[in-house]
VOPAGU-2260 file (C-alpha; in pm, 1 decimal, decimal comma):
REM VOPAGU-2260
SITE   aa  ch    i         X         Y         Z
SITE  UNK   A    0     513,5   12309,6   -7992,2
SITE  UNK   A    1     875,1   12255,7   -8112,1
SITE  UNK   A    2    1123,0   12555,8   -7911,6
SITE  UNK   A    3    1430,1   12555,0   -8102,7
SITE  UNK   A    4    1688,3   12740,1   -7981,3
SITE  UNK   A    5    1921,8   12855,2   -8298,8
SITE  UNK   A    6    2213,6   13003,9   -8073,7
SITE  UNK   A    7    2206,9   13082,0   -7683,6
SITE  UNK   A    8    2344,6   13386,7   -7741,4
SITE  UNK   A    9    2146,8   13742,9   -7695,3
SITE  UNK   A   10    2300,5   14086,9   -7821,9
SITE  UNK   A   11    2174,7   14281,5   -7529,8
SITE  UNK   A   12    2164,9   14186,1   -7154,1
SITE  UNK   A   13    1845,0   14256,0   -6982,9
SITE  UNK   A   14    1864,8   14267,6   -6611,3
SITE  UNK   A   15    1569,0   14030,1   -6555,1
SITE  UNK   A   16    1671,3   13736,4   -6814,7
SITE  UNK   A   17    1748,0   13382,6   -6680,3
SITE  UNK   A   18    1899,8   13236,2   -6964,0
SITE  UNK   A   19    2268,4   13132,8   -6806,5
SITE  UNK   A   20    2432,1   13097,0   -7141,7
SITE  UNK   A   21    2368,9   13406,5   -7318,5
SITE  UNK   A   22    2691,6   13511,8   -7431,4
SITE  UNK   A   23    2742,2   13184,8   -7616,8
SITE  UNK   A   24    2768,3   13225,8   -8011,8
SITE  UNK   A   25    2716,8   12861,2   -8125,8
SITE  UNK   A   26    2461,2   12823,9   -8390,4
SITE  UNK   A   27    2279,5   12493,0   -8449,8
SITE  UNK   A   28    2434,1   12282,0   -8671,3
SITE  UNK   A   29    2212,6   12229,4   -9020,2
SITE  UNK   A   30    2211,6   11849,3   -8952,2
SITE  UNK   A   31    2063,3   11884,0   -8612,6
SITE  UNK   A   32    1772,0   12066,3   -8742,1
SITE  UNK   A   33    1729,7   11798,0   -9024,6
SITE  UNK   A   34    1751,1   11532,5   -8711,9
SITE  UNK   A   35    1524,2   11691,8   -8496,4
SITE  UNK   A   36    1234,2   11728,4   -8724,4
SITE  UNK   A   37    1285,0   11399,6   -8902,2
SITE  UNK   A   38    1232,5   11249,8   -8544,7
SITE  UNK   A   39     958,7   11492,8   -8473,9
SITE  UNK   A   40     755,5   11404,0   -8788,6
SITE  UNK   A   41     853,0   11038,4   -8813,9
SITE  UNK   A   42     711,3   10988,6   -8454,6
SITE  UNK   A   43     358,1   10989,1   -8558,7
SITE  UNK   A   44     301,0   11204,5   -8251,0
SITE  UNK   A   45     231,5   11524,0   -8427,0
SITE  UNK   A   46     -97,5   11715,8   -8436,8
SITE  UNK   A   47    -268,3   11866,3   -8748,7
SITE  UNK   A   48     -58,4   12197,5   -8634,3
SITE  UNK   A   49     259,4   12221,3   -8512,2
SITE  UNK   A   50     434,9   12583,1   -8395,9
SITE  UNK   A   51     815,2   12610,2   -8410,4
SITE  UNK   A   52     935,2   12877,6   -8207,1
SITE  UNK   A   53    1252,6   13023,3   -8238,2
SITE  UNK   A   54    1339,9   13147,2   -7877,8
SITE  UNK   A   55    1586,7   13117,6   -7583,9
SITE  UNK   A   56    1830,6   13349,9   -7720,6
SITE  UNK   A   57    1808,3   13630,1   -7984,3
SITE  UNK   A   58    1711,0   13440,5   -8262,8
SITE  UNK   A   59    1799,3   13728,9   -8523,3
SITE  UNK   A   60    2178,2   13657,4   -8373,0
SITE  UNK   A   61    2207,5   13370,5   -8608,5
SITE  UNK   A   62    2227,6   13473,5   -8980,1
SITE  UNK   A   63    1917,6   13507,7   -9233,0
SITE  UNK   A   64    2089,2   13210,6   -9427,9
SITE  UNK   A   65    2066,5   12958,6   -9141,5
SITE  UNK   A   66    1680,8   13009,8   -9145,7
SITE  UNK   A   67    1644,8   12992,5   -9519,7
SITE  UNK   A   68    1815,1   12629,3   -9486,1
SITE  UNK   A   69    1644,5   12517,6   -9199,1
SITE  UNK   A   70    1284,7   12651,2   -9310,5
SITE  UNK   A   71    1366,5   12453,2   -9652,9
SITE  UNK   A   72    1467,1   12136,2   -9470,2
SITE  UNK   A   73    1183,5   12147,9   -9246,4
SITE  UNK   A   74     911,6   12195,8   -9518,0
SITE  UNK   A   75    1121,7   11880,7   -9724,1
SITE  UNK   A   76    1051,3   11671,6   -9407,0
SITE  UNK   A   77     706,0   11797,1   -9333,6
SITE  UNK   A   78     404,4   11550,9   -9407,2
SITE  UNK   A   79     137,5   11679,6   -9601,3
SITE  UNK   A   80    -114,1   11621,8   -9302,8
SITE  UNK   A   81     105,0   11882,7   -9069,3
SITE  UNK   A   82      81,7   12219,2   -9106,4
SITE  UNK   A   83     370,0   12449,4   -8947,8
SITE  UNK   A   84     360,8   12784,9   -8832,9
SITE  UNK   A   85     694,4   12963,7   -8749,7
SITE  UNK   A   86     737,9   13189,3   -8486,1
SITE  UNK   A   87    1012,0   13429,2   -8382,7
SITE  UNK   A   88    1033,8   13654,0   -8018,7
SITE  UNK   A   89    1297,2   13885,1   -8073,1
SITE  UNK   A   90    1413,3   14207,0   -7910,6
SITE  UNK   A   91    1368,6   14352,3   -8291,8
SITE  UNK   A   92    1723,8   14542,5   -8301,3
SITE  UNK   A   93    1871,3   14383,3   -8564,4
SITE  UNK   A   94    1559,5   14392,0   -8797,7
SITE  UNK   A   95    1591,5   14538,7   -9141,0
SITE  UNK   A   96    1417,7   14514,6   -9471,9
SITE  UNK   A   97    1596,7   14172,4   -9548,1
SITE  UNK   A   98    1442,1   14007,5   -9262,7
SITE  UNK   A   99    1077,9   14181,8   -9336,5
SITE  UNK   A  100    1102,4   13999,8   -9653,0
SITE  UNK   A  101    1195,1   13650,6   -9523,4
SITE  UNK   A  102     936,2   13697,5   -9261,2
SITE  UNK   A  103     677,8   13800,7   -9523,4
SITE  UNK   A  104     790,0   13537,6   -9783,3
SITE  UNK   A  105     754,1   13236,7   -9518,6
SITE  UNK   A  106     437,4   13397,8   -9286,5
SITE  UNK   A  107     640,9   13402,1   -8994,1
SITE  UNK   A  108     492,8   13513,2   -8670,9
SITE  UNK   A  109     680,4   13805,1   -8515,6
SITE  UNK   A  110     662,1   13890,8   -8133,7
SITE  UNK   A  111     858,6   14209,8   -8031,1
SITE  UNK   A  112     996,1   14254,4   -7656,6
SITE  UNK   A  113     921,5   14574,0   -7577,0
SITE  UNK   A  114     846,0   14706,3   -7230,2
SITE  UNK   A  115     662,1   15007,7   -7301,1
SITE  UNK   A  116     768,7   15393,1   -7331,8
SITE  UNK   A  117    1119,3   15469,8   -7302,0
SITE  UNK   A  118    1187,2   15532,6   -6982,4
SITE  UNK   A  119     988,2   15156,9   -6865,4
SITE  UNK   A  120    1175,8   14971,0   -7123,4
SITE  UNK   A  121    1478,7   15127,7   -7070,3
SITE  UNK   A  122    1518,2   15050,1   -6712,4
SITE  UNK   A  123    1571,4   14699,8   -6726,7
SITE  UNK   A  124    1641,3   14584,0   -7107,0
SITE  UNK   A  125    1977,2   14716,1   -7162,7
SITE  UNK   A  126    2298,6   14691,4   -7400,1
SITE  UNK   A  127    2597,0   14513,2   -7278,2
SITE  UNK   A  128    2750,5   14808,9   -7217,2
SITE  UNK   A  129    2466,2   14927,9   -6985,4
SITE  UNK   A  130    2267,4   15163,3   -7244,5
SITE  UNK   A  131    1899,4   15148,9   -7300,6
SITE  UNK   A  132    1774,5   14955,8   -7630,4
SITE  UNK   A  133    1448,2   15131,1   -7678,6
SITE  UNK   A  134    1576,0   15357,0   -7968,2
SITE  UNK   A  135    1695,7   15026,3   -8173,1
SITE  UNK   A  136    1382,4   14874,3   -8057,0
SITE  UNK   A  137    1127,8   15110,0   -8129,7
SITE  UNK   A  138    1333,4   15122,9   -8499,9
SITE  UNK   A  139    1286,4   14752,6   -8546,4
SITE  UNK   A  140     936,6   14780,8   -8506,9
SITE  UNK   A  141     910,8   15084,8   -8747,7
SITE  UNK   A  142    1078,2   14846,0   -9010,5
SITE  UNK   A  143     807,6   14571,7   -8948,6
SITE  UNK   A  144     521,0   14831,4   -8989,5
SITE  UNK   A  145     704,4   14969,3   -9288,9
SITE  UNK   A  146     702,5   14615,9   -9467,8
SITE  UNK   A  147     363,3   14540,8   -9371,8
SITE  UNK   A  148     489,3   14271,2   -9119,7
SITE  UNK   A  149     214,7   14178,4   -8856,1
SITE  UNK   A  150     344,7   14132,6   -8495,7
SITE  UNK   A  151     230,1   14132,2   -8140,7
SITE  UNK   A  152     432,9   14335,6   -7891,3
SITE  UNK   A  153     530,3   14126,4   -7529,0
SITE  UNK   A  154     599,0   14336,6   -7227,4
SITE  UNK   A  155     730,3   14220,8   -6899,5
SITE  UNK   A  156     481,3   14385,8   -6632,8
SITE  UNK   A  157     727,8   14522,3   -6368,5
SITE  UNK   A  158     679,4   14674,4   -5991,6
SITE  UNK   A  159     716,4   15011,8   -6160,6
SITE  UNK   A  160     454,3   14950,9   -6479,0
SITE  UNK   A  161     216,5   14753,1   -6262,1
SITE  UNK   A  162      65,9   15103,7   -6158,0
SITE  UNK   A  163      87,2   15261,9   -6523,0
SITE  UNK   A  164    -173,0   15074,7   -6720,4
SITE  UNK   A  165    -284,3   15410,6   -6894,6
SITE  UNK   A  166      54,2   15509,0   -6979,7
SITE  UNK   A  167     144,2   15157,1   -7158,1
SITE  UNK   A  168    -173,1   15198,6   -7348,5
SITE  UNK   A  169    -160,5   15527,6   -7473,2
SITE  UNK   A  170     239,7   15395,0   -7586,1
SITE  UNK   A  171     118,0   15109,1   -7780,0
SITE  UNK   A  172    -168,0   15344,4   -7930,3
SITE  UNK   A  173      76,6   15571,8   -8004,3
SITE  UNK   A  174     324,8   15348,9   -8205,8
SITE  UNK   A  175      23,7   15173,3   -8385,1
SITE  UNK   A  176      85,2   14857,6   -8181,1
SITE  UNK   A  177    -260,7   14679,0   -8163,6
SITE  UNK   A  178    -161,8   14339,2   -8023,2
SITE  UNK   A  179     -38,3   14294,9   -7668,4
SITE  UNK   A  180     113,8   14060,4   -7442,5
SITE  UNK   A  181     193,9   14050,9   -7085,3
SITE  UNK   A  182     459,3   13866,8   -6913,6
SITE  UNK   A  183     466,4   13932,5   -6537,8
SITE  UNK   A  184     808,9   13983,0   -6435,0
SITE  UNK   A  185     886,9   13635,8   -6284,7
SITE  UNK   A  186    1195,0   13516,5   -6013,3
SITE  UNK   A  187    1389,2   13259,6   -6201,6
SITE  UNK   A  188    1745,3   13111,9   -6177,9
SITE  UNK   A  189    1959,6   13340,2   -6008,5
SITE  UNK   A  190    1712,5   13656,7   -6028,4
SITE  UNK   A  191    1458,4   13790,7   -5789,8
SITE  UNK   A  192    1181,9   14003,9   -5911,5
SITE  UNK   A  193    1125,5   14322,8   -5744,9
SITE  UNK   A  194     760,2   14291,9   -5831,4
SITE  UNK   A  195     731,4   14042,7   -5561,9
SITE  UNK   A  196     968,9   14169,6   -5292,0
SITE  UNK   A  197     886,1   14562,5   -5356,3
SITE  UNK   A  198     529,3   14505,0   -5409,5
SITE  UNK   A  199     398,6   14242,9   -5179,6
SITE  UNK   A  200     272,2   13935,6   -5242,5
SITE  UNK   A  201     -46,0   13730,2   -5200,6
SITE  UNK   A  202    -367,4   13934,3   -5195,5
SITE  UNK   A  203    -188,6   14263,3   -5246,0
SITE  UNK   A  204     -16,0   14184,3   -5583,3
SITE  UNK   A  205    -312,8   14032,6   -5713,7
SITE  UNK   A  206    -550,6   14329,7   -5643,7
SITE  UNK   A  207    -254,2   14542,2   -5804,1
SITE  UNK   A  208    -226,9   14342,2   -6102,8
SITE  UNK   A  209    -590,9   14261,6   -6120,7
SITE  UNK   A  210    -653,5   14671,8   -6132,3
SITE  UNK   A  211    -362,5   14715,5   -6391,6
SITE  UNK   A  212    -554,3   14449,1   -6646,4
SITE  UNK   A  213    -905,1   14554,1   -6558,0
SITE  UNK   A  214    -811,3   14922,3   -6652,9
SITE  UNK   A  215    -565,5   14860,7   -6933,6
SITE  UNK   A  216    -846,1   14574,6   -7105,8
SITE  UNK   A  217   -1167,5   14825,4   -7065,8
SITE  UNK   A  218    -980,9   15096,3   -7208,3
SITE  UNK   A  219    -820,7   14938,8   -7475,5
SITE  UNK   A  220   -1178,2   14799,4   -7579,2
SITE  UNK   A  221   -1304,5   15136,9   -7564,6
SITE  UNK   A  222   -1047,7   15283,9   -7798,8
SITE  UNK   A  223   -1106,1   15025,1   -8061,7
SITE  UNK   A  224    -732,4   15039,1   -8140,5
SITE  UNK   A  225    -628,9   14733,3   -7961,5
SITE  UNK   A  226    -737,6   14399,4   -8153,9
SITE  UNK   A  227    -603,6   14140,6   -7896,8
SITE  UNK   A  228    -481,6   14122,2   -7544,8
SITE  UNK   A  229    -370,8   13809,1   -7500,0
SITE  UNK   A  230    -436,9   13746,6   -7116,6
SITE  UNK   A  231    -782,7   13812,2   -7204,1
SITE  UNK   A  232    -814,2   13651,6   -7530,5
SITE  UNK   A  233    -646,4   13319,5   -7465,6
SITE  UNK   A  234    -816,3   13284,5   -7157,6
SITE  UNK   A  235   -1183,9   13347,9   -7280,7
SITE  UNK   A  236   -1206,2   13018,2   -7510,6
SITE  UNK   A  237   -1068,9   12837,0   -7196,3
SITE  UNK   A  238   -1371,2   12938,3   -6987,3
SITE  UNK   A  239   -1659,8   12931,1   -7268,1
SITE  UNK   A  240   -1588,2   12602,6   -7437,0
SITE  UNK   A  241   -1789,6   12277,6   -7528,6
SITE  UNK   A  242   -1909,8   12044,0   -7211,6
SITE  UNK   A  243   -1666,5   11774,8   -7184,7
SITE  UNK   A  244   -1350,9   11963,9   -7338,3
SITE  UNK   A  245   -1097,5   11956,7   -7132,4
SITE  UNK   A  246    -822,1   12236,9   -7072,2
SITE  UNK   A  247    -521,3   12137,1   -7225,2
SITE  UNK   A  248    -185,9   12229,3   -7039,5
SITE  UNK   A  249     117,4   12088,8   -7271,6
SITE  UNK   A  250     335,8   12222,8   -7004,6
SITE  UNK   A  251     256,2   11917,0   -6804,2
SITE  UNK   A  252     241,9   11672,4   -7068,9
SITE  UNK   A  253     544,1   11461,5   -7191,4
SITE  UNK   A  254     706,8   11585,6   -7508,6
SITE  UNK   A  255     386,7   11813,6   -7600,1
SITE  UNK   A  256     639,9   12090,0   -7598,0
SITE  UNK   A  257     964,7   12010,7   -7690,8
SITE  UNK   A  258    1263,1   12271,6   -7619,6
SITE  UNK   A  259    1591,6   12179,2   -7801,0
SITE  UNK   A  260    1926,3   12372,5   -7733,3
SITE  UNK   A  261    2151,3   12461,2   -8032,9
SITE  UNK   A  262    2373,6   12162,8   -7910,0
SITE  UNK   A  263    2039,2   11951,3   -7972,4
SITE  UNK   A  264    1971,7   11893,9   -7590,7
SITE  UNK   A  265    1637,1   11835,1   -7513,3
SITE  UNK   A  266    1388,5   11902,9   -7279,5
SITE  UNK   A  267    1008,2   11943,9   -7209,0
SITE  UNK   A  268     769,8   12076,8   -6983,2
SITE  UNK   A  269     851,3   12440,9   -6924,8
SITE  UNK   A  270    1107,6   12583,2   -7219,2
SITE  UNK   A  271    1271,6   12779,8   -6928,0
SITE  UNK   A  272    1424,5   12474,4   -6801,5
SITE  UNK   A  273    1640,9   12433,5   -7106,1
SITE  UNK   A  274    1994,7   12546,5   -6985,5
SITE  UNK   A  275    1946,5   12535,5   -6620,9
SITE  UNK   A  276    2065,6   12329,9   -6313,4
SITE  UNK   A  277    1880,6   12186,3   -6019,7
SITE  UNK   A  278    2040,6   11966,3   -5722,2
SITE  UNK   A  279    1732,7   11728,2   -5740,0
SITE  UNK   A  280    1704,4   11747,6   -6106,6
SITE  UNK   A  281    2022,2   11790,2   -6249,6
SITE  UNK   A  282    1996,9   11981,3   -6578,8
SITE  UNK   A  283    1635,4   11906,5   -6692,0
SITE  UNK   A  284    1771,3   11725,7   -6996,8
SITE  UNK   A  285    1570,8   11405,9   -7133,8
SITE  UNK   A  286    1865,4   11348,4   -7414,4
SITE  UNK   A  287    1985,9   11478,6   -7726,8
SITE  UNK   A  288    1854,7   11435,9   -8045,4
SITE  UNK   A  289    2164,6   11392,5   -8233,9
SITE  UNK   A  290    2233,1   11080,2   -8025,8
SITE  UNK   A  291    1879,5   10974,1   -7904,4
SITE  UNK   A  292    1573,2   10900,2   -8093,5
SITE  UNK   A  293    1279,4   11069,1   -7989,3
SITE  UNK   A  294    1104,5   10723,1   -7861,7
SITE  UNK   A  295    1370,4   10719,6   -7652,8
SITE  UNK   A  296    1386,8   11046,7   -7510,8
SITE  UNK   A  297    1000,6   11013,5   -7465,1
SITE  UNK   A  298    1084,4   10691,4   -7247,8
SITE  UNK   A  299    1334,4   10857,5   -7066,9
SITE  UNK   A  300    1072,4   11187,3   -7001,8
SITE  UNK   A  301     780,7   10935,6   -6854,5
SITE  UNK   A  302    1053,8   10775,2   -6680,3
SITE  UNK   A  303    1188,2   11069,6   -6472,3
SITE  UNK   A  304    1145,6   11226,5   -6139,9
SITE  UNK   A  305    1106,4   11524,7   -6306,6
SITE  UNK   A  306     758,2   11401,2   -6462,8
SITE  UNK   A  307     637,8   11216,2   -6173,7
SITE  UNK   A  308     667,4   11506,6   -5956,4
SITE  UNK   A  309     487,2   11733,7   -6231,8
SITE  UNK   A  310     200,3   11493,4   -6213,6
SITE  UNK   A  311     187,2   11503,2   -5851,9
SITE  UNK   A  312     129,8   11895,6   -5875,9
SITE  UNK   A  313    -114,0   11838,4   -6126,0
SITE  UNK   A  314    -311,3   11601,6   -5906,1
SITE  UNK   A  315    -281,9   11855,0   -5618,0
SITE  UNK   A  316    -409,6   12119,9   -5823,5
SITE  UNK   A  317    -679,1   11952,1   -5924,5
SITE  UNK   A  318    -802,1   11844,0   -5599,7
SITE  UNK   A  319    -764,5   12170,6   -5452,6
SITE  UNK   A  320    -787,3   12449,8   -5715,1
SITE  UNK   A  321   -1127,5   12619,4   -5840,5
SITE  UNK   A  322    -935,6   12739,6   -6145,2
SITE  UNK   A  323    -780,1   12396,1   -6227,4
SITE  UNK   A  324   -1042,4   12346,3   -6521,4
SITE  UNK   A  325    -914,3   12692,3   -6690,1
SITE  UNK   A  326    -546,0   12636,3   -6657,0
SITE  UNK   A  327    -488,0   12276,9   -6620,4
SITE  UNK   A  328    -239,3   12287,3   -6301,8
SITE  UNK   A  329      -3,6   12613,1   -6439,0
SITE  UNK   A  330     366,4   12609,6   -6522,0
SITE  UNK   A  331     593,9   12382,9   -6366,4
SITE  UNK   A  332     897,0   12608,3   -6374,7
SITE  UNK   A  333     729,9   12877,7   -6137,9
SITE  UNK   A  334     616,4   12603,1   -5904,2
SITE  UNK   A  335     980,5   12477,0   -5865,3
SITE  UNK   A  336    1139,7   12862,9   -5849,3
SITE  UNK   A  337     851,1   13013,8   -5633,5
SITE  UNK   A  338     780,8   12713,0   -5376,6
SITE  UNK   A  339    1112,6   12482,2   -5443,7
SITE  UNK   A  340     922,0   12153,5   -5610,4
SITE  UNK   A  341     729,7   12069,9   -5881,9
SITE  UNK   A  342     456,7   11912,1   -5670,0
SITE  UNK   A  343     314,1   12231,3   -5533,3
SITE  UNK   A  344       9,6   12389,0   -5622,5
SITE  UNK   A  345     -85,9   12767,5   -5639,2
SITE  UNK   A  346     202,7   13005,5   -5720,4
SITE  UNK   A  347     206,2   13396,6   -5739,7
SITE  UNK   A  348     271,1   13384,8   -6128,8
SITE  UNK   A  349     -55,2   13154,8   -6165,5
SITE  UNK   A  350    -236,0   13346,3   -5965,6
SITE  UNK   A  351    -180,9   13668,7   -6172,9
SITE  UNK   A  352    -158,7   13516,3   -6536,4
SITE  UNK   A  353    -460,5   13253,5   -6488,2
SITE  UNK   A  354    -677,0   13369,0   -6191,9
SITE  UNK   A  355    -673,3   13751,7   -6277,2
SITE  UNK   A  356    -797,7   13694,8   -6581,4
SITE  UNK   A  357   -1056,5   13427,3   -6498,7
SITE  UNK   A  358   -1196,6   13673,9   -6243,3
SITE  UNK   A  359   -1178,7   13972,3   -6468,2
SITE  UNK   A  360   -1377,4   13782,0   -6748,7
SITE  UNK   A  361   -1634,4   13637,8   -6529,7
SITE  UNK   A  362   -1698,9   13991,5   -6381,1
SITE  UNK   A  363   -1739,0   14147,5   -6703,7
SITE  UNK   A  364   -2000,0   13832,6   -6808,6
SITE  UNK   A  365   -2205,7   13886,6   -6471,8
SITE  UNK   A  366   -2214,6   14280,1   -6568,6
SITE  UNK   A  367   -2353,1   14160,3   -6893,2
SITE  UNK   A  368   -2592,7   13941,0   -6755,0
SITE  UNK   A  369   -2730,0   14204,3   -6532,9
SITE  UNK   A  370   -2743,0   14432,9   -6857,7
SITE  UNK   A  371   -2964,6   14187,3   -7041,1
SITE  UNK   A  372   -3171,8   14134,1   -6758,3
SITE  UNK   A  373   -3246,4   14517,2   -6705,5
SITE  UNK   A  374   -3317,1   14537,0   -7054,7
SITE  UNK   A  375   -3558,0   14279,5   -7027,5
SITE  UNK   A  376   -3759,1   14383,0   -6743,4
SITE  UNK   A  377   -3775,3   14738,0   -6878,3
SITE  UNK   A  378   -3957,7   14590,2   -7203,1
SITE  UNK   A  379   -4321,7   14699,4   -7199,7
SITE  UNK   A  380   -4551,0   14402,5   -7305,6
SITE  UNK   A  381   -4837,6   14502,8   -7522,7
SITE  UNK   A  382   -5181,8   14345,9   -7351,1
SITE  UNK   A  383   -5309,1   14192,9   -7691,1
SITE  UNK   A  384   -5031,6   14071,8   -7909,1
SITE  UNK   A  385   -4992,7   14193,1   -8263,6
SITE  UNK   A  386   -5165,1   13958,0   -8535,3
SITE  UNK   A  387   -4978,9   13795,4   -8803,5
SITE  UNK   A  388   -5085,8   14104,6   -9022,3
SITE  UNK   A  389   -4998,0   14356,6   -8780,8
SITE  UNK   A  390   -4663,8   14232,4   -8736,4
SITE  UNK   A  391   -4544,5   14185,0   -9084,3
SITE  UNK   A  392   -4645,8   14603,4   -9143,8
SITE  UNK   A  393   -4364,3   14800,9   -9179,9
SITE  UNK   A  394   -4274,4   15020,5   -8912,6
SITE  UNK   A  395   -4431,7   15393,8   -8944,5
SITE  UNK   A  396   -4035,8   15529,0   -8923,9
SITE  UNK   A  397   -3961,2   15316,7   -9228,3
SITE  UNK   A  398   -3884,5   15558,2   -9540,8
């Protein structure tokens, strides 16, 4: 995955936003785009499919002309052995018919940040003057729908909405939103989430989120109107996978996730580290793509205290956590901001986003196995099995 920040600027000012530079309107130079993907494609390290996520600011704050040129450059440089899927994470307030036409032409995946009904959304997703953004975000969603552009909703679960799975589901269904992802409101950078301070940590918060996700998932499945719940659908293949196939975690592998800001500065691991500073690790940067080759950036990465400590944390998780086979040691950024170190293990974030979905899926599987066993036990076994001729005879209930 390559996370590209076309601009650090965001046209709104969410209360929980962790981006420190969201007033900077600088837009990435096309020469930086060309240099970045020349290095990425020329490295020989690409998988057969690459995801390019335009994020870390409001991507639609950069002009449409920027993307037309950038996408053409990426396609020109792309080797035949690699397919590229572009995705945007957007607040949707700037979406119009021209953007929708571009999304369809280029098969762009769209994630829309909306936190649920008006009251829940406007509580923390505000304009720079402090007003709610619900109406503009919903107008963007309606524009996507009118133009036939597929999208998913991404909602931040707060201390208020964790108790309202029914209200959230009813809202999504009423607005024709059939793909839903949840982000638990995190404490990152200078922001401290009230989900943890007001709602309590540990077992209580785990129980509350499990109740939220169980209720939402079961009702969503029963409705038949929600096709995708990320927390469940992404966890399923990580639990039920072929023997010997490890669970991969690109947030702990050097340069498996490359994060590039609008100036060409490069980080790896958790994308939230881009633009942050820390007393021990500095600015988390590994180089600049305009100056350094990807080989040099990789060497800088594997020699860094950042990578060393992340790997210590991975080994600690592997040794101590029964969920390691599913999550692969979680998100380093959450270890740092919750525990104060990359070397630690369990965080509240991984408890909620990894352990809870795993528990719910296994809970449902156990119930399914019980139903199978009960069904088998109730099947009457005839004293004399039918002959081949009798077995082939049509049922008396057949027309």
